[in-house]
C-alpha positions as a Markdown table, in Angstrom:
| # | Residue | x | y | z |
|---|---|---|---|---|
| 1 | Met | -101.1 | 11.4 | -44.6 |
| 2 | Ser | -98.6 | 9.6 | -42.5 |
| 3 | Thr | -94.8 | 8.6 | -43.8 |
| 4 | Gln | -93.1 | 5.4 | -43.0 |
| 5 | Pro | -89.3 | 5.5 | -41.9 |
| 6 | His | -87.0 | 4.6 | -44.5 |
| 7 | Asn | -85.6 | 1.1 | -44.0 |
| 8 | Thr | -81.8 | 1.3 | -44.4 |
| 9 | Ala | -80.9 | -2.3 | -42.7 |
| 10 | Tyr | -79.9 | -3.7 | -46.2 |
| 11 | Arg | -76.9 | -1.2 | -46.1 |
| 12 | Ser | -74.9 | -3.5 | -43.9 |
| 13 | Asp | -75.3 | -6.4 | -46.5 |
| 14 | Arg | -72.0 | -7.0 | -48.5 |
| 15 | Leu | -73.7 | -7.2 | -51.8 |
| 16 | Trp | -75.1 | -3.7 | -51.2 |
| 17 | Leu | -71.5 | -2.6 | -50.1 |
| 18 | Ala | -70.3 | -4.3 | -53.2 |
| 19 | Ala | -72.7 | -2.5 | -55.4 |
| 20 | Met | -71.9 | 0.9 | -53.7 |
| 21 | Val | -68.1 | 0.7 | -54.2 |
| 22 | His | -68.6 | -0.2 | -57.8 |
| 23 | Arg | -70.7 | 2.9 | -58.3 |
| 24 | Val | -68.3 | 5.2 | -56.4 |
| 25 | Ser | -65.3 | 3.7 | -58.4 |
| 26 | Gly | -67.0 | 4.6 | -61.5 |
| 27 | Val | -67.7 | 8.3 | -60.6 |
| 28 | Leu | -64.2 | 8.6 | -59.4 |
| 29 | Leu | -62.5 | 7.2 | -62.6 |
| 30 | Ala | -64.8 | 9.4 | -64.5 |
| 31 | Ala | -63.7 | 12.2 | -62.3 |
| 32 | Phe | -60.0 | 11.2 | -63.2 |
| 33 | Leu | -60.9 | 11.6 | -67.2 |
| 34 | Pro | -60.3 | 15.2 | -67.5 |
| 35 | Leu | -56.8 | 15.0 | -66.1 |
| 36 | His | -56.1 | 12.1 | -68.4 |
| 37 | Phe | -57.3 | 14.4 | -71.3 |
| 38 | Leu | -55.4 | 17.2 | -70.1 |
| 39 | Val | -52.0 | 15.3 | -70.4 |
| 40 | Leu | -52.7 | 14.0 | -73.6 |
| 41 | Gly | -53.1 | 17.4 | -74.7 |
| 42 | Leu | -49.8 | 18.3 | -73.2 |
| 43 | Ala | -48.2 | 15.6 | -75.4 |
| 44 | Ile | -49.8 | 17.2 | -78.6 |
| 45 | Glu | -49.2 | 20.8 | -77.7 |
| 46 | Ser | -45.6 | 21.1 | -76.3 |
| 47 | Glu | -42.8 | 18.4 | -75.9 |
| 48 | Gly | -41.4 | 20.7 | -73.0 |
| 49 | Gln | -44.6 | 20.9 | -70.9 |
| 50 | Leu | -45.2 | 17.2 | -71.5 |
| 51 | Asp | -41.4 | 16.4 | -70.1 |
| 52 | Ser | -42.1 | 18.7 | -67.2 |
| 53 | Phe | -45.4 | 16.9 | -66.3 |
| 54 | Leu | -43.7 | 13.6 | -66.7 |
| 55 | Gln | -40.8 | 14.6 | -64.4 |
| 56 | Trp | -43.5 | 15.6 | -61.8 |
| 57 | Thr | -45.2 | 12.2 | -62.0 |
| 58 | Lys | -42.0 | 10.5 | -60.5 |
| 59 | Ser | -42.8 | 12.0 | -57.1 |
| 60 | Pro | -44.1 | 9.5 | -54.4 |
| 61 | Leu | -47.2 | 11.0 | -53.9 |
| 62 | Val | -48.0 | 10.7 | -57.6 |
| 63 | Lys | -47.1 | 7.1 | -57.5 |
| 64 | Leu | -49.3 | 6.5 | -54.5 |
| 65 | Ala | -52.3 | 8.2 | -56.5 |
| 66 | Glu | -51.3 | 5.7 | -59.8 |
| 67 | Thr | -51.7 | 2.8 | -57.2 |
| 68 | Gly | -55.0 | 4.3 | -56.0 |
| 69 | Leu | -56.0 | 4.4 | -59.7 |
| 70 | Val | -54.9 | 1.0 | -60.4 |
| 71 | Leu | -57.1 | -0.1 | -57.3 |
| 72 | Leu | -60.2 | 1.7 | -58.7 |
| 73 | Leu | -59.8 | 0.2 | -62.1 |
| 74 | Ala | -59.5 | -3.3 | -60.5 |
| 75 | Ile | -62.6 | -2.6 | -58.3 |
| 76 | His | -64.6 | -1.2 | -61.3 |
| 77 | Leu | -63.7 | -4.3 | -63.4 |
| 78 | Leu | -64.3 | -7.1 | -60.9 |
| 79 | Gly | -67.5 | -5.0 | -59.9 |
| 80 | Gly | -68.7 | -5.0 | -63.3 |
| 81 | Leu | -68.1 | -8.7 | -63.9 |
| 82 | Arg | -70.0 | -9.3 | -60.6 |
| 83 | Val | -73.1 | -7.4 | -62.1 |
| 84 | Leu | -72.6 | -9.5 | -65.6 |
| 85 | Val | -72.8 | -12.7 | -63.2 |
| 86 | Ile | -75.7 | -11.4 | -61.4 |
| 87 | Glu | -77.8 | -10.4 | -64.5 |
| 88 | Asn | -77.1 | -13.8 | -66.9 |
| 89 | Met | -76.7 | -16.3 | -64.4 |
| 90 | Pro | -78.6 | -18.4 | -61.6 |
| 91 | Trp | -78.5 | -16.9 | -58.0 |
| 92 | Arg | -75.9 | -19.1 | -56.0 |
| 93 | Asn | -75.4 | -19.2 | -52.3 |
| 94 | Gly | -71.6 | -18.1 | -52.5 |
| 95 | Gln | -72.6 | -14.6 | -54.2 |
| 96 | Lys | -71.2 | -12.7 | -50.9 |
| 97 | Arg | -68.1 | -14.8 | -50.6 |
| 98 | Met | -67.5 | -14.0 | -54.5 |
| 99 | Ala | -67.9 | -10.4 | -53.9 |
| 100 | Thr | -65.4 | -10.2 | -51.1 |
| 101 | Leu | -62.9 | -12.2 | -53.2 |
| 102 | Ala | -63.3 | -9.7 | -56.0 |
| 103 | Ala | -62.5 | -7.0 | -53.4 |
| 104 | Ala | -59.4 | -8.9 | -52.0 |
| 105 | Ala | -58.4 | -9.6 | -55.7 |
| 106 | Ala | -58.7 | -5.8 | -56.5 |
| 107 | Val | -56.5 | -5.0 | -53.4 |
| 108 | Gly | -54.0 | -7.5 | -54.7 |
| 109 | Ile | -53.7 | -6.1 | -58.1 |
| 110 | Ala | -53.2 | -2.7 | -56.7 |
| 111 | Gly | -50.4 | -4.1 | -54.3 |
| 112 | Val | -48.7 | -6.1 | -57.2 |
| 113 | Phe | -48.6 | -2.6 | -59.0 |
| 114 | Leu | -47.4 | -0.7 | -56.0 |
| 115 | Ile | -44.6 | -3.1 | -55.6 |
| 116 | Ala | -43.7 | -3.1 | -59.3 |
| 117 | Leu | -43.3 | 0.9 | -58.6 |
| 118 | Leu | -40.8 | 0.4 | -56.3 |
């Protein structure tokens, strides 16, 4: 029984990359949720613990991480809209251009957020 080599040429396509980035952003957002729930628990448990955590969040590294979170949210939102368009509308020649524009928009949204933090 012979096996044929696995073809991975499709991985250089922008639409495949857009789909992969959408999946990875979803996984990273899911990984963030336990930390978010922990902070919500601090708000319920102890005002002092929450205050010290909020003080820590003023550091530049946390601000940068928040910008990354906004970037992930924007990427995932725009990727989800891309999936909705693909599944519910007829195929158009500009799909790759739209995926590239969505990525640029996500970076722009994160950039605006970062500027607002400064």
